C-alpha positions as CSV (number, residue, x, y, z in Angstrom):
1,M,16.9,94.7,37.1
2,I,13.3,95.5,38.3
3,T,11.8,94.5,34.9
4,Y,13.9,91.3,34.9
5,I,12.7,90.3,38.4
6,Q,9.1,91.2,37.6
7,Q,9.2,89.0,34.4
8,N,10.3,86.0,36.5
9,T,8.3,86.5,39.7
10,K,5.1,88.3,38.4
11,L,5.2,90.4,41.6
12,P,4.1,94.1,41.7
13,K,6.7,96.5,40.4
14,D,6.6,98.8,43.5
15,S,7.0,95.8,45.8
16,I,10.1,94.7,43.9
17,T,11.5,98.2,43.8
18,N,11.1,98.8,47.5
19,T,12.4,95.3,48.4
20,V,15.5,95.7,46.3
21,H,16.1,99.1,47.9
22,L,15.9,97.4,51.4
23,L,18.2,94.6,50.3
24,N,20.7,97.1,49.1
25,Q,20.6,98.6,52.6
26,E,21.7,95.2,53.9
27,C,18.3,94.3,55.4
28,T,17.6,90.6,55.8
29,I,14.7,88.6,54.5
30,P,13.2,87.9,58.0
31,F,13.4,91.6,58.9
32,I,11.9,92.8,55.6
33,S,9.0,90.3,55.7
34,R,8.2,91.0,59.4
35,Y,8.8,94.7,59.9
36,R,8.6,96.3,56.4
37,K,5.2,95.1,55.2
38,E,4.1,98.6,54.1
39,A,7.1,98.9,51.8
40,T,6.9,95.5,50.3
41,G,3.1,95.3,50.0
42,N,3.0,92.4,52.5
43,L,5.3,90.1,50.7
44,D,6.2,86.9,52.6
45,E,9.7,85.5,53.1
46,V,9.3,83.1,50.1
47,Q,8.4,86.0,47.7
48,I,11.2,88.1,49.1
49,G,13.5,85.1,48.6
50,D,12.5,84.9,45.0
51,I,13.4,88.6,44.5
52,V,16.8,87.9,46.1
53,K,17.3,84.9,43.7
54,Y,16.5,86.8,40.5
55,K,18.4,89.9,41.7
56,D,21.5,87.7,42.2
57,L,20.9,86.0,38.7
58,F,20.6,89.5,37.1
59,E,23.7,90.8,38.7
60,A,25.7,87.7,37.7
61,L,24.4,88.1,34.1
62,E,25.4,91.7,34.0
63,K,28.9,90.9,35.4
64,R,29.3,88.3,32.7
65,K,28.3,90.8,30.0
66,V,31.0,93.2,31.3
67,A,33.6,90.5,31.1
68,I,32.6,89.5,27.6
69,L,32.5,93.1,26.3
70,K,36.0,93.6,27.7
71,A,37.3,90.4,26.0
72,L,35.7,91.5,22.7
73,E,37.3,94.9,23.0
74,E,40.7,93.4,23.7
75,Q,40.3,91.2,20.6
76,G,39.5,94.3,18.5
77,V,36.2,92.9,17.3
78,L,33.7,94.9,19.3
79,T,31.3,96.9,17.1
80,S,28.4,98.9,18.3
81,E,26.0,96.3,16.8
82,L,27.8,93.5,18.7
83,E,27.8,95.5,21.9
84,D,24.0,96.0,21.5
85,K,23.5,92.3,21.0
86,V,25.5,91.4,24.1
87,K,23.6,94.0,26.2
88,A,20.2,92.8,25.0
89,C,20.7,89.2,26.2
90,Q,18.2,88.2,28.8
91,D,19.7,84.9,29.8
92,S,23.2,83.3,30.0
93,T,22.5,80.7,27.2
94,T,21.8,83.4,24.6
95,L,24.7,85.5,25.9
96,E,27.2,82.6,25.5
97,D,25.8,81.8,22.0
98,V,26.5,85.4,21.0
99,Y,30.0,85.2,22.4
100,L,30.7,81.7,20.9
101,P,32.3,82.8,17.6
102,Y,34.8,85.0,19.5
103,K,35.6,82.7,22.3
104,K,39.3,81.8,22.5
105,S,39.3,78.1,22.6
106,R,41.9,75.4,22.2
107,K,43.3,74.6,18.8
108,T,40.5,73.4,16.6
109,K,40.3,71.6,13.2
110,A,38.8,74.8,11.8
111,E,41.6,77.0,13.1
112,T,44.2,74.6,11.6
113,A,42.3,74.8,8.2
114,R,42.3,78.6,8.3
115,K,46.1,78.7,9.0
116,N,46.4,76.5,5.9
117,G,44.6,79.1,3.8
118,L,41.4,77.2,3.3
119,E,38.9,79.8,4.4
120,P,38.4,81.3,0.9
121,L,37.6,77.7,-0.4
122,A,35.0,77.4,2.4
123,K,33.4,80.6,1.4
124,I,33.2,79.5,-2.3
125,I,31.5,76.3,-1.2
126,M,29.0,78.1,1.0
127,S,28.2,80.5,-1.9
128,Q,26.9,77.3,-3.7
129,N,27.6,78.9,-7.1
130,A,30.7,76.8,-8.2
131,S,29.8,73.9,-10.6
132,D,33.3,72.3,-10.5
133,I,34.4,72.6,-6.9
134,E,37.1,69.9,-7.2
135,S,39.0,71.9,-9.8
136,I,38.8,75.0,-7.6
137,A,39.9,73.0,-4.6
138,L,43.1,71.8,-6.4
139,N,44.4,75.4,-6.3
140,Y,44.6,75.0,-2.5
141,V,46.7,71.8,-2.5
142,K,50.1,73.1,-1.2
143,K,52.4,72.9,1.8
144,D,50.5,71.1,4.6
145,V,47.5,70.5,2.3
146,E,48.8,67.5,0.5
147,T,45.7,66.2,-1.4
148,L,42.4,67.3,-2.9
149,E,40.5,65.6,-0.1
150,D,42.7,67.4,2.5
151,A,41.6,70.7,1.0
152,L,37.9,69.8,0.9
153,E,38.0,68.3,4.4
154,G,39.7,71.5,5.8
155,A,37.1,73.7,4.1
156,R,34.3,71.5,5.6
157,H,35.8,71.9,9.1
158,I,35.6,75.7,8.7
159,I,32.0,75.4,7.4
160,A,31.1,73.0,10.3
161,E,32.3,75.7,12.8
162,W,30.2,78.4,11.1
163,I,27.2,76.1,11.3
164,N,27.9,75.4,15.0
165,E,28.0,79.2,15.6
166,R,24.7,80.0,13.9
167,L,22.1,81.1,16.6
168,D,19.1,80.0,14.5
169,I,20.5,76.4,14.0
170,R,21.5,76.1,17.7
171,N,18.1,77.3,18.9
172,N,16.2,75.0,16.5
173,L,18.2,72.0,17.7
174,R,17.7,73.1,21.3
175,N,14.0,73.1,20.6
176,Q,14.1,69.5,19.2
177,I,16.1,68.3,22.2
178,D,13.7,70.0,24.6
179,R,10.7,68.4,23.0
180,Y,11.9,65.0,21.8
181,A,15.1,63.9,23.6
182,V,15.1,60.5,25.2
183,I,17.5,59.6,28.1
184,S,18.5,55.9,28.0
185,T,20.7,53.7,30.1
186,K,22.6,50.4,29.7
187,V,24.3,48.5,32.5
188,V,28.1,48.1,32.4
189,I,28.3,44.3,32.0
190,T,31.1,43.9,34.5
191,K,28.9,45.6,37.1
192,K,25.7,43.7,36.5
193,E,26.2,41.1,39.3
194,D,28.0,43.5,41.7
195,E,26.1,43.6,45.0
196,N,26.5,47.4,45.4
197,A,25.0,47.9,42.0
198,Q,21.8,46.1,42.8
199,K,20.2,49.2,44.3
200,F,20.3,50.6,40.7
201,R,19.0,47.5,39.0
202,D,15.8,49.4,38.0
203,Y,18.0,51.5,35.7
204,F,20.1,48.7,34.1
205,D,18.0,49.1,30.9
206,W,15.9,52.2,31.0
207,E,14.4,54.7,28.6
208,E,12.3,57.8,29.2
209,A,11.6,61.3,27.7
210,L,14.1,63.7,29.2
211,S,11.5,66.4,29.5
212,R,9.3,64.2,31.7
213,I,11.7,62.3,33.9
214,P,11.0,63.0,37.6
215,S,13.8,64.7,39.6
216,H,14.5,61.7,41.9
217,R,14.8,59.3,38.9
218,L,17.3,61.5,37.0
219,L,19.4,62.0,40.1
220,A,19.4,58.2,40.8
221,I,20.4,57.6,37.1
222,L,23.2,60.2,37.3
223,R,24.5,58.7,40.6
224,A,24.5,55.2,39.0
225,E,26.5,56.6,36.1
226,N,29.0,58.4,38.5
227,E,29.5,55.1,40.3
228,G,30.3,53.3,37.0
229,V,27.2,51.1,37.1
230,I,25.5,52.3,33.9
231,R,26.1,54.3,30.8
232,V,23.8,57.2,30.0
233,K,22.9,58.5,26.5
234,I,20.7,61.4,25.2
235,E,19.2,60.7,21.8
236,I,16.9,62.4,19.3
237,D,15.9,61.6,15.7
238,T,19.2,62.4,13.9
239,E,17.8,62.2,10.4
240,R,15.1,64.8,11.3
241,A,17.7,67.1,13.0
242,L,20.0,67.0,9.9
243,D,17.1,67.7,7.6
244,R,16.2,70.8,9.6
245,I,19.7,72.1,9.3
246,E,20.0,71.3,5.6
247,Y,16.8,73.1,4.9
248,R,18.3,76.3,6.4
249,I,21.5,76.1,4.5
250,I,21.4,74.1,1.2
251,K,19.9,76.1,-1.6
252,S,21.3,74.2,-4.6
253,Q,21.8,70.7,-6.0
254,N,25.4,70.9,-7.2
255,A,28.8,69.6,-5.9
256,C,28.9,72.4,-3.3
257,A,25.7,71.1,-1.8
258,N,27.3,67.7,-1.3
259,Q,30.3,69.2,0.5
260,I,27.9,71.3,2.7
261,Q,25.9,68.2,3.5
262,L,29.1,66.4,4.7
263,A,30.0,69.5,6.8
264,I,26.5,69.6,8.3
265,S,26.8,65.9,9.3
266,D,30.2,66.6,10.8
267,A,29.0,69.8,12.7
268,Y,26.0,67.9,14.1
269,K,27.9,64.8,15.3
270,R,31.1,66.5,16.5
271,L,30.0,70.0,17.7
272,L,26.3,70.7,17.9
273,F,24.7,67.6,19.4
274,P,27.4,66.8,21.9
275,S,27.4,70.4,23.2
276,L,23.6,70.9,23.2
277,S,22.7,67.5,24.5
278,N,25.1,68.1,27.4
279,E,23.6,71.5,27.9
280,A,20.1,69.9,28.0
281,L,21.2,67.2,30.5
282,Q,22.8,69.9,32.6
283,K,19.6,71.9,32.6
284,A,17.6,68.8,33.5
285,K,20.1,68.2,36.3
286,E,19.7,71.8,37.5
287,K,15.9,71.4,37.4
288,A,16.2,68.1,39.3
289,D,18.5,69.8,41.8
290,D,16.0,72.6,42.4
291,A,13.2,70.1,43.0
292,A,15.3,68.0,45.4
293,I,16.5,71.2,47.2
294,S,13.0,72.4,47.5
295,I,11.9,69.1,49.0
296,F,14.9,69.2,51.4
297,A,14.1,72.8,52.4
298,K,10.4,72.0,53.1
299,N,11.4,69.0,55.2
300,L,14.1,70.9,57.0
301,K,11.6,73.7,57.9
302,Q,9.2,71.1,59.3
303,L,12.0,69.4,61.2
304,L,13.3,72.7,62.7
305,L,9.8,73.8,63.7
306,G,9.2,70.4,65.3
307,S,7.3,70.2,68.6
308,P,9.5,71.2,71.6
309,L,8.8,69.7,75.0
310,G,10.0,73.0,76.6
311,E,12.0,73.6,79.7
312,K,11.7,70.2,81.4
313,R,14.3,68.0,83.1
314,V,15.2,65.2,80.7
315,L,17.0,61.9,81.0
316,A,18.4,61.0,77.5
317,I,19.5,57.6,76.3
318,D,21.7,56.8,73.3
319,P,20.9,53.1,73.0
320,G,23.5,50.4,72.1
321,F,24.1,46.6,72.5
322,R,27.7,45.7,73.1
323,T,28.9,49.2,74.1
324,G,25.9,49.7,76.4
325,C,23.4,52.6,76.6
326,K,24.8,56.1,77.3
327,V,22.6,57.9,79.8
328,V,22.7,61.6,80.7
329,C,20.5,63.8,82.9
330,L,19.8,67.4,81.8
331,D,18.2,70.2,83.8
332,E,15.5,72.5,82.4
333,K,18.1,74.6,80.5
334,G,19.7,71.5,78.9
335,D,22.8,71.6,81.1
336,L,24.5,68.2,81.8
337,K,24.1,67.1,85.4
338,H,25.1,63.4,85.3
339,N,26.2,60.7,82.8
340,E,26.9,57.0,83.0
341,T,26.5,53.8,81.0
342,I,24.0,50.9,81.5
343,Y,24.2,47.4,79.9
344,P,20.6,46.0,79.7
345,H,21.1,44.3,76.3
346,P,23.4,41.5,75.0
347,P,26.1,40.5,75.7
348,K,25.8,41.6,79.4
349,N,21.9,41.5,79.7
350,D,21.9,43.4,83.0
351,Q,18.3,44.5,82.7
352,T,17.6,44.5,86.5
353,G,20.6,46.7,87.2
354,A,19.7,49.0,84.3
355,M,16.1,49.4,85.5
356,K,17.2,50.2,89.0
357,K,19.7,52.8,87.8
358,I,17.2,54.5,85.6
359,S,14.6,54.6,88.4
360,F,17.2,56.0,90.8
361,L,18.3,58.7,88.4
362,T,14.8,59.9,87.6
363,E,14.1,60.5,91.3
364,A,17.5,62.0,92.1
365,H,17.3,64.5,89.2
366,Q,13.5,65.0,89.3
367,I,13.2,63.9,85.7
368,E,10.0,64.8,83.9
369,A,10.6,63.1,80.5
370,I,12.9,60.4,78.9
371,A,14.3,60.8,75.4
372,I,15.5,57.6,73.6
373,G,17.5,57.8,70.4
374,N,15.9,56.0,67.5
375,G,19.1,54.1,66.3
376,T,20.4,50.7,67.2
377,A,18.7,49.0,70.1
378,S,16.1,51.8,70.3
379,R,13.0,49.5,70.5
380,E,14.6,47.2,73.0
381,T,15.5,50.1,75.2
382,E,12.1,51.6,74.9
383,T,10.5,48.3,75.9
384,L,12.8,48.2,79.0
385,I,12.0,51.8,80.0
386,R,8.2,51.1,79.7
387,R,8.5,48.2,82.2
388,I,9.8,50.5,84.9
389,R,7.2,51.7,87.4
390,F,8.1,55.3,88.1
391,K,6.9,57.1,91.2
392,N,6.0,60.2,89.1
393,D,4.3,60.5,85.7
394,I,7.2,60.5,83.3
395,Q,6.7,60.8,79.5
396,V,8.8,58.6,77.2
397,F,9.7,59.9,73.7
398,V,11.7,58.3,70.9
399,V,13.8,61.0,69.3
400,S,15.5,61.1,65.9
401,E,19.3,60.7,66.1
402,A,19.8,62.0,62.5
403,G,23.1,64.0,62.5
404,A,23.8,63.5,66.2
405,S,27.1,61.7,65.4
406,I,28.0,64.7,63.2
407,Y,27.4,67.1,66.1
408,S,29.1,65.0,68.8
409,A,32.4,65.0,66.7
410,S,32.2,68.7,65.8
411,K,34.1,71.7,67.1
412,I,30.9,73.1,68.6
413,A,30.4,69.9,70.7
414,R,34.1,69.8,71.7
415,D,33.8,73.5,72.9
416,E,30.6,72.7,74.8
417,F,31.9,69.5,76.4
418,P,35.7,69.5,76.3
419,N,35.9,66.9,79.1
420,Y,33.5,64.3,77.7
421,D,33.7,61.9,74.8
422,V,31.5,61.7,71.7
423,T,29.1,59.2,73.2
424,V,28.2,61.6,76.1
425,R,27.8,64.5,73.7
426,G,25.6,62.5,71.4
427,S,23.3,61.6,74.3
428,V,23.1,65.2,75.4
429,S,22.1,66.2,71.8
430,I,19.3,63.6,71.9
431,G,17.9,65.1,75.1
432,R,18.2,68.6,74.0
433,R,16.4,67.8,70.7
434,L,13.4,66.8,72.8
435,Q,13.6,70.0,74.8
436,D,14.0,72.3,71.8
437,P,14.7,70.7,68.3
438,L,15.4,74.1,66.7
439,A,18.0,75.2,69.2
440,E,19.9,71.9,68.9
441,L,19.6,71.2,65.2
442,V,21.1,74.5,64.2
443,K,24.4,73.2,65.5
444,I,24.5,70.6,62.7
445,D,25.3,71.2,59.1
446,A,21.7,71.1,57.7
447,K,22.5,68.6,54.9
448,S,23.8,66.1,57.4
449,I,20.4,65.8,59.0
450,G,19.3,63.5,56.2
451,V,15.8,64.6,55.3
452,G,15.1,64.7,51.6
453,Q,16.4,62.9,48.5
454,Y,19.9,62.8,46.9
455,Q,21.1,65.8,48.9
456,H,24.7,64.8,48.3
457,D,24.2,64.7,44.5
458,V,22.8,68.2,44.0
459,D,24.7,71.5,43.6
460,Q,26.2,71.8,47.1
461,N,26.6,75.6,47.0
462,K,23.0,76.1,46.0
463,L,21.9,73.6,48.6
464,K,23.8,75.3,51.4
465,K,22.5,78.7,50.4
466,E,18.9,77.5,50.3
467,L,19.1,75.6,53.6
468,D,20.8,78.6,55.4
469,V,17.8,80.7,54.4
470,V,15.4,78.1,55.8
471,V,17.3,77.9,59.1
472,E,17.4,81.7,59.3
473,N,13.7,82.0,58.6
474,C,12.8,79.3,61.2
475,V,15.0,80.8,63.9
476,N,13.6,84.3,63.4
477,S,10.0,83.1,63.2
478,V,10.3,81.5,66.6
479,G,12.5,84.1,68.3
480,V,15.6,83.6,70.5
481,N,16.2,84.1,74.2
482,I,19.4,86.1,74.1
483,N,20.3,85.1,77.7
484,T,20.3,81.3,77.1
485,A,20.8,80.9,73.3
486,S,24.0,79.2,72.1
487,H,26.5,80.8,69.7
488,S,25.1,78.6,66.9
489,L,21.5,79.7,67.4
490,L,22.4,83.4,67.8
491,S,24.4,83.4,64.6
492,Y,21.2,82.8,62.6
493,V,19.4,85.8,64.1
494,S,18.7,88.5,61.5
495,G,21.7,90.9,61.3
496,I,23.8,89.0,63.8
497,G,26.0,86.4,62.1
498,P,28.8,84.2,63.7
499,K,31.2,87.0,64.8
500,L,28.5,89.1,66.6
501,A,27.0,86.0,68.1
502,E,30.4,85.2,69.6
503,N,30.7,88.8,70.9
504,I,27.2,88.4,72.5
505,V,28.1,85.2,74.2
506,N,31.4,86.6,75.5
507,Y,29.7,89.8,76.7
508,R,27.0,87.7,78.5
509,S,29.7,85.6,80.2
510,E,31.6,88.7,81.4
511,Q,28.7,91.1,82.3
512,G,25.9,88.7,83.1
513,A,22.4,88.5,81.6
514,F,20.9,91.3,79.5
515,T,18.1,93.1,81.3
516,S,16.8,95.0,78.3
517,R,17.0,95.1,74.5
518,N,18.8,98.5,74.7
519,A,21.5,96.8,76.7
520,I,22.3,94.7,73.6
521,K,23.8,97.9,72.0
522,K,26.7,97.6,74.5
523,V,28.0,94.4,72.8
524,P,31.3,95.3,71.0
525,R,30.8,95.9,67.2
526,L,27.0,95.6,67.4
527,G,26.0,98.8,65.7
528,E,22.7,100.5,64.9
529,K,22.2,98.4,61.7
530,A,22.7,95.1,63.4
531,F,20.4,96.2,66.3
532,E,17.7,97.3,63.8
533,Q,17.8,94.0,62.0
534,G,18.0,91.7,65.1
535,A,16.4,93.4,68.0
536,G,12.8,92.3,67.2
537,F,13.9,88.6,67.1
538,L,15.8,88.7,70.4
539,R,13.8,88.1,73.6
540,I,14.5,89.2,77.1
541,K,12.7,87.1,79.7
542,D,11.6,88.8,82.9
543,G,13.2,92.1,81.8
544,S,12.3,95.6,83.0
545,N,10.2,96.2,79.8
546,P,7.5,93.6,79.0
547,L,7.8,94.4,75.3
548,D,11.3,93.1,75.3
549,D,9.8,89.6,75.5
550,S,7.7,90.0,72.4
551,A,8.1,90.3,68.6
552,V,7.2,94.0,68.8
553,H,10.2,95.9,67.4
554,P,11.8,98.6,69.6
555,E,11.1,101.2,66.8
556,S,7.3,100.7,67.6
557,Y,7.5,100.9,71.4
558,T,6.4,104.6,71.4
559,I,3.2,103.6,69.5
560,V,2.4,100.9,72.0
561,K,3.0,103.2,74.9
562,K,0.7,105.8,73.3
563,M,-2.0,103.1,72.9
564,A,-1.7,102.3,76.6
565,K,-1.8,106.0,77.6
566,D,-4.8,106.7,75.4
567,E,-6.7,103.7,76.9
568,G,-5.8,104.9,80.4
569,V,-3.9,101.7,81.4
570,S,-0.3,100.8,82.1
571,L,1.8,98.9,79.5
572,S,1.6,95.7,81.5
573,E,-2.2,96.0,81.8
574,L,-2.5,96.5,78.0
575,I,-0.4,93.4,77.1
576,G,-2.5,90.3,77.0
577,N,-5.8,92.3,77.3
578,K,-7.5,91.0,74.1
579,T,-10.8,92.7,74.8
580,L,-9.2,96.1,75.2
581,L,-6.8,95.6,72.3
582,Q,-9.5,94.8,69.8
583,K,-11.4,98.0,70.6
584,I,-8.4,100.2,69.6
585,N,-8.9,102.1,66.3
586,L,-5.6,101.4,64.6
587,E,-6.0,104.1,62.0
588,N,-5.3,106.7,64.8
589,Y,-1.7,105.3,65.1
590,C,-0.7,105.2,61.4
591,T,2.5,107.1,60.6
592,E,4.5,107.7,57.4
593,T,6.4,104.5,57.9
594,I,4.0,102.3,60.0
595,G,0.7,101.4,58.5
596,L,-2.2,99.1,59.3
597,L,-0.3,95.9,58.3
598,T,2.4,96.5,61.0
599,L,-0.2,97.8,63.5
600,E,-2.3,94.6,63.1
601,D,0.9,92.5,63.7
602,I,1.6,94.5,66.8
603,V,-1.9,94.0,68.3
604,K,-1.8,90.3,67.4
605,E,1.6,90.0,69.3
606,L,0.3,92.0,72.3
607,E,-2.6,89.6,72.6
608,K,-0.3,86.7,73.1
609,P,3.2,88.1,73.6
610,G,6.1,85.7,73.1
611,L,3.8,82.8,72.1
612,D,5.8,79.9,70.6
613,I,4.4,79.1,67.2
614,R,5.3,75.5,67.5
615,E,3.0,72.7,68.8
616,Q,3.8,70.9,72.1
617,A,5.6,67.6,71.8
618,K,3.3,64.5,72.1
619,V,4.1,61.0,73.3
620,F,3.9,58.3,70.6
621,T,4.0,54.5,71.0
622,F,4.8,52.0,68.2
623,N,3.1,48.5,68.0
624,Q,5.1,46.6,70.6
625,N,4.5,43.3,68.8
626,I,6.4,44.4,65.7
627,K,10.2,44.0,66.4
628,T,11.7,43.2,62.9
629,I,10.6,43.2,59.2
630,N,9.8,39.5,59.6
631,D,6.9,40.4,61.9
632,L,5.1,42.3,59.2
633,R,2.1,40.9,57.4
634,E,0.1,42.3,54.5
635,G,-3.0,44.2,55.6
636,Q,-1.7,45.1,59.1
637,L,-2.6,48.5,60.5
638,L,0.3,50.1,62.3
639,P,1.1,53.4,64.0
640,G,4.0,55.3,62.4
641,I,5.9,58.6,62.2
642,V,6.7,60.3,58.9
643,N,10.5,60.5,58.9
644,N,11.2,61.7,55.4
645,I,9.4,63.2,52.5
646,T,10.4,62.9,48.8
647,A,8.9,63.8,45.4
648,F,7.7,60.1,45.0
649,G,6.2,59.7,48.5
650,C,7.1,59.6,52.1
651,F,9.0,57.2,54.4
652,V,7.5,56.1,57.7
653,D,9.2,54.8,60.9
654,I,7.0,51.9,62.1
655,G,9.4,51.0,64.9
656,I,11.8,48.7,63.2
657,K,15.2,49.2,61.5
658,E,13.7,49.6,58.0
659,S,11.4,52.5,57.2
660,G,8.4,51.8,55.0
661,L,7.5,53.8,51.9
662,I,4.1,55.3,51.2
663,H,4.3,55.8,47.4
664,V,2.7,59.0,46.2
665,S,-0.1,56.8,44.6
666,N,-0.9,55.4,48.0
667,L,-1.3,58.7,49.9
668,S,-4.8,59.3,48.5
669,D,-7.4,57.8,46.2
670,S,-7.3,61.0,44.1
671,F,-4.3,62.6,42.3
672,V,-1.5,63.9,44.6
673,K,0.2,67.0,43.3
674,D,2.3,67.6,46.4
675,V,3.2,65.1,49.1
676,N,3.4,67.9,51.7
677,E,-0.4,68.5,51.2
678,H,-1.1,65.1,52.7
679,V,1.6,64.5,55.3
680,H,4.2,66.5,57.2
681,L,7.5,65.5,58.8
682,H,7.2,63.8,62.2
683,Q,3.5,63.5,61.8
684,Q,1.9,60.6,63.7
685,I,-0.1,58.5,61.3
686,V,-1.6,55.1,60.8
687,V,-0.5,53.0,57.8
688,R,-1.6,49.8,56.2
689,V,1.0,47.2,55.1
690,L,0.7,46.5,51.3
691,D,3.8,44.5,50.6
692,V,6.9,43.3,52.3
693,D,10.1,42.3,50.3
694,I,12.3,40.8,53.0
695,T,15.2,40.1,50.5
696,R,15.5,43.7,49.4
697,K,14.3,45.0,52.8
698,R,11.5,47.1,51.2
699,I,8.2,47.8,52.8
700,Q,5.3,49.2,50.8
701,L,2.6,51.1,52.9
702,K,-0.6,52.9,52.3
703,L,-1.9,55.9,54.4
704,H,-4.9,54.8,56.4
705,K,-7.6,57.3,56.7
706,L,-9.0,57.3,60.3
């Protein structure tokens, strides 16, 4: 396993060995990367995640080997040579090729030919020694083999199967497909004028090298095929492929060679190419999935670590026209204090009443900020709010609604607000997203948030696994206040999970707030292992021990206390005293398990204990003169917010219904390897309008360098 992981990750052997040991002890990625740096050689969560990935792949491969060896043994065909072949396989493709001749499959043409006694004839043909093969074949015309051609055809079916099972031929054809395959598409004529098919019209007649097709284009083509809009083909030079196979098999120029040539053509068209071209397309799809999932994961991380406003009193508005704007008032903790509906937009147009109501509510609830959802009627609502003259300085934010409707109809939302409808729950979610995006967004299935490309077309199990890791890493990198965190947030804390999170919330409700990290051990079923994994990420605000509100793990408390004692100060005097902390000789505090890497982390944390790694939320204002796509003109400079990142560029909210696209070629004047190196999600930028296609509702933008 260690060798396999090292070959695929190029990480140091000792680091892999120690990490695998920790993983086998049920340690989590956040815990290992934060608190076991000496053991791992300072690997980060991405490198540890790679070790987990290849550990899982190796274990799956070994499990498949055991299943195959058992099947071979049951068939009575397992030899020591075959066993060694199976055990030596380093990937699933080679393993399945080795197993192919012994795989019990449905009734085949070759199997029927064998039952008709034609295998000896096939062997004679393959020997290529017989000069009059037709005379020999006549001896096999009996019972179900009615004619000479039936005998020869049956023998060819057996030969075709042998050719299909040859590893050298399969690998050579694989190599040709990998290097030369072209993916082409043709529109289904009956779908050509279909309105829903127009979004795929770029692929009505398309051709491209399979090895070079970008992930987003392949996923778009496969989606179009699934929707019945186009037909997809994989093609290579058939003549060259057949020549390569013939070169490996045909060694004579007699009648046997003619039969083998026919068998090769049959094997290629019926068995080899369909199987291996599908395999190549599946591998390309897996590669495209990985690229799309990687983009989604990066976007999700940026979104979850978005700027929080913090503990401020917020008035949140879910805008709407006919049904009105749902308004809620939240206190510093995000608890709902008031809700009602205003109707400033058509058909009622009660702008005066709406403005008076908002003004009254901001004073009555001492509101410090207003959050407006960015959906329907958002711009109109924002314009209305900015016309109100508030007595106090109130910041106005436009907040992404992505996934809010999913949350408002979920069990989590029903449990939180059993007496309120989905509209009120949605407004609360908008307000809480402004206060703390991470704490609110963890309540929503990550793939419903809608950042990325083709997330519904990729492998859903792989997507969920990857996104869960991202959420877990984000939650643990920020830390969680155990006395205020929701069940959803707590469930992502290292070592906790949904059941223990529920137990923590129930214990907190019955016994009151936790006053120390040690008190967490009293939670039912929360044992030593869960405490070890989670304690460093759980925060106790205003507790008896100031270290409980820091990322210092309880296992290191004695070292910090010794530092304070050696410096002749109290614990509270040491914490935050940067000058004093930097004078400490850390080598004096190294132990068998805690080295300089961990000690440097401890000092860094003590300098600014509990510091939120996220930036503070900033107010942003769109161009108030741009209301619809019709207001856009080529060359305009506009403020915008990056609201999605893909492999081919990024989408930007410029304050209208349609987002504009900055194609990767318009992000910089030089080559762009990674979009994330130039922009990040929710970044406030300035863009130049390049082109506006009102018919297709497409806006082309360029990143403007300030």
